[in-house]
N, C-alpha and C positions, 0 to 999 in steps of 0.2 A: 823899703817895703814895696814901692811901686815896681821896682825891678823884679822882686819875687813874684808879685801878682802877674806881671807881664810874662815871665818865664813859665809860670803855672798855666797861663792861658795858652801859650804856645804848645806846651806839652799836651794839654787837653785837645787842642786843635789837631795836633799830629796823631794822637791816639784815635781821634774820631775819623781822620782820613784813612788810617791803616785799617780800622774796623770796616769802613765803607768799602775800601778796596778789596778786603778779604771776604766780603759778604758772598756766601755761596750762591751759585746760579740755581734757579728752580730745577728740580730733577723730575722730569716726566718720563713716562713709558708709553709705548704704543704697541699693541698686539696686532700681528699681521697674519702670517700663515707659514707654510714650509719654506725652507731655504731655496728650493727650486721653483717657487711660485713667483707671481707678479706682485702680490701684496707686500712682500718683504722689501722689494725694490722701491715700491711707492713709499713705504715707511722710511727707508734710507734717504730718499729724495726730500721728504718732509723734514727729516732731521738736519740735513745739510743745507738746504736752500731756504727753509722757513724758520725752524726752531733756532738754529745757530744765530742768524741775524737778529732774532728777537731776544737774544740773551737767555735762551733756554737750553738745557741739556736734555735731549730726547733719546732715550734708549729704545732700540728697535728689537722687539722680542718675537721669536718664532712661536707658532701655535699650530693646532690641528685645523684651524679655520674659523669661519664666522660664528658658528654656534658656541664654540668655546670662547671666542672673543667677547661675545655678549656677556657671558658669565664672568669673565675676568675683568671686563670693564666695570662691571657692577661691584665686584667683591675684592679684587686683588689690590693691595696697597700700591700706590705709585702709578698705577695704570690710569692715565687721564684721557687716552685716545685709543680708538679701535677702528679697524677696517671691517665692514660688515656688508654681506650681500642683502639686497632688498627683500628677497623671498624669506630669508632667515629672520630678518627684523619683523616682517609681516606675520610670520608664523608665531612668533612670541606674542604679538598683539592679538592674533586670533585666539590663541590659547587663553590669554588673559580675559578676553571678551567672553569666552566660553565658561569662565568661572574658575580657571586654574590659578590659585592664589600664588603659587611659586612663580609662575610666568609673569603675573602682574607685578610682583615684588621686584622682579629682575628688570622688566622692560620700562615700566612707567617713569622712572627717574632719568632714563637715557634720552639724549637729545641729539638731533642731527646737526652737523656743522656744514657739510657741503656734499651735494651729489657729485660723484666722480665720473666713472666711465662704465661702459658695458663690458662684462667679462664673458668670454666665449666658453661654450660647453662642448667638450670634445668627447665623442663616442668612438672609442678606439677598439678595433677588432683585429684578429689575425689577417694577414694578407690573403690567405686562402679561404677566409670565411665566406659562406654564401650570402651573408647579410650585406646589404648595400645602403639601406636607409634607416633612419633613426626609429621610425615607427615599427620596425621589424624586431625590436628587442624583447617583445612580450614573451614571458616564460623562460628567458635566458638567465644564466648565472652572471650576475653583475658585480663588478668591483665598484663600490659606491663611495669610496673615501672613508677616512677614519671616523669612528664614533665621535660626535661633538664637532664635526666639520660642517661647513656650509655645503660642501659637495654632497655629503650624505643626505642632507635635508633636500637639496635641489633634486638629486636623483630620485628620491622617494616621492617628492611632490610631482615631478614630471611624470613618473610612472602612473601615479594615481590619476592625474589629469588626462593622460593619453588613453588609458585603458579602462578607466572607471573602476579600478580595483587596486587594493594595496599590493605592494611588492611582497611576495612570499618571503618569510624569514629564511627559508632554505636557499633562496636565490640571491640574498643580500650578503655580500662579503665586504666587511669593513676593513679596507686596506689603504695604506698610503699610496700615493701615485706610483712610486717606484716599485712597491710590492705588487700593485695591481698589474703593471706591465710585465713583471716577472711571472706572475701567475698566469697571465694571458698567453705569453709566448713560450715559456719554458716548460712548466708542467701542465699547461692548458686546462687548469681547473676552473677557470672562468671563461665566459664567452665575450664579454664586453667590459672594458674599463672606462668608467665615466670620470672625467677630469674637468674641473672648472678653473680656468686661468686666463688672464688677459694676454693677448698676443702682442709681441712675441714672448712666449713663455720659455724660460730657460730650459725646462725639462725637454721641450721639443726642439728648441733652437740648437741645442748641443748634439742632436742626433746626426749621425753620418749618413751619406747617401744610401748605404746598405739597409737603412731602416725600412725603406719601401719593400724590401724582401720579406719583412716580418710583420709589419702592421699597416693598416689603412684606417681611414676615418670615415664613419658613416655620414651620409648626406641628409639634409632636411628636404623632405618631399612635400611641396606645398599642396599637392593634390590629395594628400592623405587626410582623412577626417581626424586622425589622431593629432596631426599637426595643428589643425584649427583649434582643437581643445587645448593643446599646449600653449598656444598663443594668448590664452586668457590671462596668463601670468607672466609668460616669458616672451622674448622678442626675437625676431629674425636677425641674423648676423652672418658674417662671412669670414671663414678662415682663409687668409690670403696666402698664396704661394710665395709671395715676396717676404712673408714672415719666416718661412722655413724653406728657403730656396735649395738647400742641399738635398732634400728628399721629398718635398711635396710638389707634385707635378702641375697642379692647377688649383684654382680657388674652390672652396667647398662651403656650401650654405649650411648654417647650423643655427642653434638657438643661443641667446645670451641672457644674462641677468645683470642688473645694475649694482655697482659698488658704491658705498657711502662711507664718509668719514664721520665717526660718531664720538660723542663725549657724554658727560653727565651734567645734571642740573645743579652745578656747583653754586654755593652761596658765599663761601669763604672769600673775602675780598682779595687776598693775595693770589688765590687761584683764578678768580675772575679776571684780575688784572693781567696775569700771565696769559690767559687765553685770549684776551683782547689784543695783547701784543702779538700773539701768534696769528690772529686774524689779520691784523694790519700787515704783518710780514708776508703772509700768504698772498695778500692782494698786491703788495709792492713787488714781490718776487715771482709773481705768476708767470710773467713772460719768460723768466729764466728757467722756471720749472719746465715749461713747454719746449724750450730750446735745448736744455742740457739734461733734463731728467729722462725717465723711462718713456719710450714712444707713446705709451697710453696717455700721458699728460696732454698730448696734442688733441685728444678727444674730449678733454674736460673743458666745460664752459664755466667761466666765472659768473655764475648766476644762481639765484635762489628761487626756483620755480615753486608754485603752489603745491602743497603736500596733500596726500590723501588722508582721510579721516584717521585720527589716532597718532599720526606722525607730527612731531613738533621740532622746530629749530630751537637752538640754544640762544635765548634773547641777547645776551651781551655780545656774542660773536655775530649774530644776525645783524645787529645794529651797525657794528664796525664794517662788516662786509658790504651791506647795502649802501652805506655812505661812501665807501671806497669805489664800489661799482658805479655809483652815480657820478663820482668825480672822474673816473676813467672815461665814462660815456660822454661827459661834458667836454673833456679834453679832445676826444676823438672828433666830436662834432665841430668844435672850434677849429681844429686843424683842417678838417675837410672844407670849412667855409672860407679859409684864407685863399686869396688869389694865387694862382700858380706863379712861381718865380720864373722870370725870363731865363731861358737857357743861356749859359755863358758862351761867349764866342770862343771857338777853338783855335788854337794856334799850333804849329808844329813844335815838337820838343827840340830843345837845343842839344847839341852833342854832350855838353856838360851835365844836363839833366839825365840823359841816358846813362852816362858813366856813373853818376851818383845813385842811380836807381830810383829817382823821384819823378820819372815821367809817368803820368797817369792817363795818357791818351793813346 
C-alpha cells in the first residue's frame, strides 16, 4: 500500500512538473509603424532585449502609425503595447476635453510607460524646387502620410500652428512614405512629402548618392514667425549628415516630436505581473538596448519626468521603474565615491606572452 501511494505521489509530481514546464509564455503584441520606419525597429529591440529575458513573447506588428496605434492599443485583442507620438496622444486628450465621447473612451484608459526619444520631421521636396525652408509650404500640395497615421496628424497640426488656418482638403494627400516620394519625384503631383521618422530612418539610409539629384530637405528657419508658432508644440532638432552620409551633404535643422511607449490600465493580475517583469527587464537590459539596439536608444533616458495635465503613468510599471532607477543611481554614486585604484606597475611582455597572444601592453 505504501509503495502504491509513493508511486502515485511520484506520478503526480511528474505530471505537475510537465505541466509547469509546458506552461505557455504570455503572448503580447506591440503596434509600431511601417516596415521602413524607426518604430518597428524599436519594437523589435524591445522584443529581443526586454520581452525575451522577461519570459514574454512579444509580436511586433506593422501599422499606419500613431493614431492607428492608439485605437489598436485600446481595442485589438493581444495588443498590450504601442509606440505613440506625443502630439497624437495630446490630440486625443484635447478631443476628449472638448466633449468628444469617442476620444474619451479611447484615451482615458491608456497609460504611459516611458518617454523615449525625439522623432525628426522631414519636409522633402524635389531637388529643383524653389522652396528652401519649412515655412514656405503654405498653399502647396502636401503628402501627409496615410489616414490614421501620426504623420498625418503632425502635418495637419503643424500647418495649423504655422499659418493659423487648416490645411485645405484639396492640398492634403494621404500617402505612405514610399507613395509620397513617388508622387513627388515621378508624376510630380505633390510639392512636399512630410515624413516623421527617427534618424537614421531606413527609408533614407537605403538611398544611393544619386538621391541628391532628385530630392532635398527643407530647413527650419529660426527667424521666421511661423517657426516660433510651430515651437509651441514641436521642438527644434537636426538631421545629421552622418545619418545619411551617402547623399546628405550637411546637417539640416528641422522640427521633432517625442515618442512614447504606451500601454493600458490593466487590472488582471497575470497581465500586471507580466508588465512588472517587462519593466524590470527594461531597466536591467537598458544598457544593452543602448549598446546593441537602434541608434535612437542612445537618446533615451531611463527616467520618468513629470507629465503634463491629463497624462498618466501606469502605476505598477512606474513603481518598478522608479525603484530600479533609484538603485542604479545609488550604485553609480557608490562607484564614484570609491577611491581610485592604484595603477598597476607595467612590465615588458615576455616572448612567450607575445606568441600566445596574451600580451595586453
